[in-house]
N, C-alpha and C positions, 0 to 999 in steps of 0.2 A: 297284172300278170298272174295267171293261174298256175298252181303247182301241177295241175293236170293239163299242161300244154306243152307243145313241142319247143316253143321259144324258151320256156323255163328249163325244161329237162335237158335240152341239147345245146343251149346257148348260155343263159344266165347262170345256172348252177355250175357248169364246168369252169367258166371264166372266174366266177366268184371263189370257188374252192381252190383252184390252181393259184390264183392271185394271193389268196389268204395264206396258204402254206409257203409259197415262195417268198412273200414279203416277211412272213413270220420267222423265217430263218435268220433275218438280219435285225428286225425290230418288231417287238410286240406292239408298241404304240402305233406304228404305221400299219401293221396288220389289223389292229382294231379299227383304225380309221378307214382302211380299205373296206372292211366288213360293214361299218356304219354307212359309208357312202353307197355301197352296193345295196344296202337295205332301203335307203331313201330312193334310189333308182327303181328298185322293185316296187315301192309304193307309188312312185310317180307314173309308172307305166299305165295305171288305170286312168288317171286324170291328173295332169300336172297342177291343176288349180287347187287340188287338195293339199299339196305340199306346204304352202304357206301356213295353212291351218295347223298341220302336224308340227311344223317347226316352231310356230308361235307357242303351241302348247308345251313343247319340249323346253324351250328357253325359259318361259315363265315358271314352269314347275321346277326346273333346275335351280333358278334363282330363289324361289320360295323355299325349296328344300334346304338350301344353304342358310337362308335366314332362320328357318325353324331350328336347324342344328346348332346355330350360334346364339340364338336368343336365350336369355336366362329362363330358368324354370319359373312357371307362374302364368299370370294373365297374358303377358305379351306373347309368350310362346303359343298359348292356346288360341289367341287372337290371330296369329299368323297362320296357324293350321286351319282355322275356320275360314279365313279369307281365301287361302289357297284352294282348299277343297270346295268351298262355295263357288269360287270362280270356275273350277273344272265342271261342277255340276250345272252351273248356269250356262256354260258353253254347250254342254251336252244337251241340256234342256232346250236351248234355242234351236239347235240343228235338228233335234229329234222330235221335239214335242210342241214347237211353236204353232204349227198349222193345226195340230190336234187340239190344242188349248183354245185357239181363236175360233175354230169351227164349233166346238162344243159350247163355248160361251155364247156364240151367236144363236145356237139352237135353243139354249136354255132361256135366253133373254128375249128372243124374237127380233133382235137387232140385226140389221144388214151388216155383214162383215165381208171383207175382202182379204184374201190371202194370196201370197205369191209362193211359188214352188221353191222350197229351200232344199237344196241338194244335200243329202246326208253324206258327209265324208266317210269314206270306207274305213272300217275298223275303229271308228271314234269311240264306241262303247268300250272296246278292249284296251286301247291305249289310254283312255281316260281312267278306267278302273285300275290299270296297272300303276299309273302315276299317283292316284289317290292312295293306293296301298303304300307306295313309296313315301308319301308325305306323312302318313300315320306312323310308318316304321321309323321315319326320321324323328318324329316327335317322341317316340318311345325309345330312341337311342339304338335301334336295331339296324339302321341303314345310314351310311354316309357315302357320298360320292363327290370327291373334289375335282375329278377330271371330267370336263364337259364332253369330251369325245366318248368316254366310256358311258356317260349318262345317255348320250344320244344313241349309242349302241344298245343300251339296256332297253330303251323305249321302242326303237325302230327295228330291232333284231328280226330279220325277215321271216324266220320260221313261225314266230308267234304273233307277228304284228297285226294281221288282218282278222284272225278269228281265234286268237288265244293259243295255248292256255294263258290265263292271267298269271303273271309270274311275280315273285318277290325278289327284290334286289339281293337279299342275303342268300337266296337259293341258287342264283344263276351267275351273278357278276363275279363272285370270288373265283369262279372257274376261269374267267378271263385273266386273272392275276397269276395263274400258274403257267410256267414255261411249257409244260408238256401239251397244253391246249393248242399251241401254235406249231406242234410237230405232227406231221402226218402219221396216223395210226391205222395200219391195215385192218386190225381187228375191229376197231370202232367203225371204220368206214364200211366194212363188209356187213356188220350187224345193222348199222344205220341204213344201208342199202336194202337189207331184208325188210326192215320195218317200213321203209319208204314204199317198197313194192306191195306189201300187204295193204298199206293205206291207199295206194293208187288203185289196187284191185277193188277194194271196198267201195271207193268212190265211183270209178269209171265203169265197172262192170255190175256191181251189186246195186248201189244206190241209184245210179242213172238208169240201170236196167228195169228196176221196179217202179221208177217214177212215172212211167207211162200209164200205170194202172191206178195211180192215186189222183192225178190232176183231173181227169174227166169226171169222176164221181163227185169231187168237191165242186168243180165248176158247174156241173149240171144242177147240183142242189142249190147253188146260188142263183141259178136261172129259173128255178121253180120246179125242177124235176123231183120226183118222189122215189128215192132209191129204196129198193126192197131189202129184205134182211141180208141176203148174200152179197148184193151190190154194196150196201153200206159197210158191212164188215170187211169185204174185200178191199174197198177203197181206204178205209180207216187203217187196216193192217198194212196195206201197201205204203201209206205215208209213215206209219210207225217205223217200218224197217228202212224206208228211204231216208228219213231223218237220222236214224241211228247210224247207218252205214256211211252216210254223207259226212256227218260231223265226227264220228269215230275215225273215219278214213282220213279226214283232214288232220286230226290230232295225231294219228300215227305218222302221217307224212311229216308233220312238224317235228315230232320227236326224232324220226329217222334222219331228216335233213340236219338237225342240230347235232345229233350224235356223230355224224360224219365230220363235224368240226370239233369233235371231242367235248361237246357241251351237252349235259343232260337236262332236258326239260321235264317238268313233273307230268305224271300220268293224268289224263283227263277223263278216261273211261275205264271201267273195270266190270265188264259184263253186267250193265245195270238191269237188263231184262231178266236176269237170273236172281234178282233180289227177292228175299222172302217177305219184305215189308216195304212200305213207302219210305220209312226212315232209312232203311238200308239202300233203297233206290237212290236217294239223294246223297248217299255217301259214295255212290258208284257212277252217277250221271253228272257230266260236266263238273268234275270234282273241283276245279279251280274256282268256278263261279260259286258253287255251294260253300266252299271254304271262305271265299270273300264275303258273301252275304252273312255267314255265321259270325266271322271275326269283326267285321266292320259295320254291321247293322243289327243283327239279332242280339249279340252280347252287349253292345252299347245301349240298346233299348232296355236292357235289364235281364235278357236271357230267361233262365229259369230260377232266378234268385228272388223273385218277388211274389211267389205263390202261383198256384195253377192258373187262376184267371188271367193274371198278367202274362204268364208264360204263353198261354194259348193266344192271347192278343198279339204278343210279340211275334209268334210264329205266323199268324195270319198276315200281319203287316209286312213282315219280311218277304213272304211269298207273293203277296200282291205287288210289292215294289219290284221283286224279281221278275214277275210277269210283265210289268210295265217296261222294265229294262229291255225286254226282248222286242218291243215294238209299241208304237203310239196307236193303240186300238183297244177298244173295250173288250174284245175277245181275248187279248193277251192278259188283261186284268182278270177276266173270268178264269182263264187257265191258271194263273197264279193263285187266285182265291180258292179254286177247287183243290189245288195241291196243299194249300194251307189247311183247308178243312180235312183233307186226307191225313195230314200230319197230326192234327189235333185228335182225330179219332184213333190213330195208331198209338199215340202217347197215352191216351185215356185207356185203351185196351191193354197196353203194357202194364199200366198201373193196376188195373183190375186183375189181370192174370197173375201178377206177382203176389197178390193177396190171397190167391186161391191155392188150395193144397193139390197142385197138379205137378206132374213130372216135367222134366226139361223137354224142349221142343224135339219131337221125333220127325222121322222122314215124311210121314203122311201129313203132319201139320205144316212142315216146311213146304211141301209140294202144294198144299192148299193155299198157303200164304203167297207163294210165288204166282199161282194162278190168279188170285184175287188182285194182287198188286199189278200184274200185267194188264188185266182187264181195266182196272181203274186208270192206269196210265194211258191206255188206248183211248178211253172215253175222253180224258182230258186233252189228248192230242187233237181231237176233233175241234175244240175251241181254238187251239193253237194254229191250226191250218185254215180254218174257215175265216172268211173275211167279214161275215155278218152273223148275227145271232139267228137270223131266219135260216140261213144255210146250215148252221150248226144244229139247230132244232130239227130240221128236216132229216139230217143224217142220223141223229140220235133216235128219232122216231123210227127210222128204218131199221136201226140196230136192235130195237126191241120188237120188231115185227109188225109195226103199225101199218106199213105199206105192203104187207103180204110177203110171200116168198116166191121169187121168180126163178125158174130153172130153164135151161136151154131146151127148146122143143125136141131136139134130137135125143136128149137125155130122158125127157118125160115119156117119150114113146117106149122106152125100155123099162120103165118103172111101173109099179102097180097103178091101176086106173083110179083108185080112190084118193089120189094125192090132193084133189080139190077139197076133200074133207079136212085136210090139214092146212088149208090156206095156200097151197102151192098152185102156181099157174105157169103155163108154158110161155116162153119168150122166143120169138123167131130169130135165127141168125146170130146167136150169142154163144155157141159152143166154144169157138176158138178163144174169144176174150175170157170166158169163164174158166177154161182150163189153164190158160196162161196166168191169169190173175191168181188163182188159188195154187197153181204150181209154184209160182214165185213166192207167194206168201208162206206156204208150208215149208219150202226149202230154206228160206231165210230165217224162219222160226227155229228150225233145227240148228242153223249156224249160230244164231244169237243166244239161244237158250240151252244148247247142249255142248257145242264145240268149244275148245279152249280159245281164249282171246289172244291178242297179239303178244302181250307180256308173258302169258303162259307158254305160248309157242316158242318165243325166244329163250325163255328160261330153260325149257326142256331141250331144245335143239342145240343151244350153246350152253351146256350145263356148267361150264367153267367161267362163263361170262354173264352172270345174272345182273345186268345193268339196272333192272327195275326193282331189285331187292324185294321180290315177291316169291311166295311159295306156290308151286303148281297146285291147282285145285284137286287133281287126281294123283294121289301119291302112288309110287311103285310102278308107274307105267314106263318101262325101259324102252318102249318102242320109239319114244321121242329122242332117245340118245343114240340112235343108229348112226352110222357114218353119214355125213351130210350130202353125199352124192344124190340120193333120191330127193332130198329137199331142194337141192340146186335145180334139178330137173323140174320139180313141181313149181318152184318159185319162178323159173323161167317161163313156164306155161302161163302162170298168173300174170306175169309181166307182159307177155305177148297179148293176152286177152285184154288187159288194160290199155295197152298202147293202140290196139285196133280200134278202141273207142275214143281216141283222142282227136278224131277228125273234126268233131264239133264239140269241143270241151264245154261242159256246163259249169256254171258258177256253184260254189258251195252255198248251201242254204243259209248258214250262219253268217255269211257276208251281209245279209239283209238286217241283221240284228245288232 
């Protein structure tokens, strides 16, 4: 079941919320059970055969968490943690990487190998990482859950189950212990609805709208086409914004849907394309995954405690593993490795700059850093989206002008005749796609790089209800605190545009990861 579908918005969500608050008037335990069962139903809507896998994971991790919590400090406790986390990773590895491993072994050894198609259970990466975090927190004494129903709810809670954010038990489940969580709050419900509408608009109108201009270019490159400079950049930018508004939209919808139940989920995006460095980018993009990789991989590997060489090795290893987490393909490994190299260069530059007698970062340097970071991220997304290195190489060659510069013939006719001297050539019947592609890209560039994000909008519009605990990026702008009538009309228009695009709902991109 998709958030951006009529059955979810008009059937599942109303029934779930009404039942939750009605039952919550009499029993918190039964209301929690209602929500847990509804979450399992939500998950089973995709494919009921996935449910036994999910439930087996929940039961085993609940029992192992209890064992870890009760085991005495020392070797036995560490052994229990290693066994539990190792089992989770083994299950994830089987479903996600078995075919990848067998195929590559066959290619390297020359041996004939046969593989069967292993269906990837929806959301397995997210509910596996969520439970590994719980096991580690249990080992550290930061999490305990005696109630199996609440643990089931913790893992399966439908707003975050399929594509995150990756949550910690201590951040979310104490909210279900409060009585006011089970009492309908008009304020929370309205603000949650606002966030839901913004996320729905991002996904259904912006992400799905620009998707049509990304797929053809990437698909053509895989089939041997040679995209020229503007085609390559147009397709790469289209995917850059499609991915952002798709996943950012999902995260907004998850936060909004949860807030309507009086439960706050962590922010997963904070205008990442406005970052002034790749280090800052990873503090803004997919924040829950970045935090998980830092806390449960980078720091245990040694972090920055063992010298620069070890630090850079740990950074590279963490990002390569993070890339592989996204998918069983060498292109994902390349994407992660590229970001690892970016981070190494960024840290090295920070170390060098701190030793130089220069002033603090000014606006010009900040703007240049944002531009360089954005271009670096777009280049890396090419590997993330491409299915082969051949396709990625063809696109990157086009992005540096190796395949020339093509312009619509109708446009060339209106430009100076010496364009050929600059490597430009006319292309027939491309004016419409050219204008639409670049119109979408430039419009969404303004939205992503200039306009306030969802949490800024909510903080400014509902100035007395700063649920995100963030400060607006632009201080002193009182226009955001006008009476909410105009925002109600504006949000109604956004909701209408989003709902008009629900006829053929498209899956969220991160469902595949």
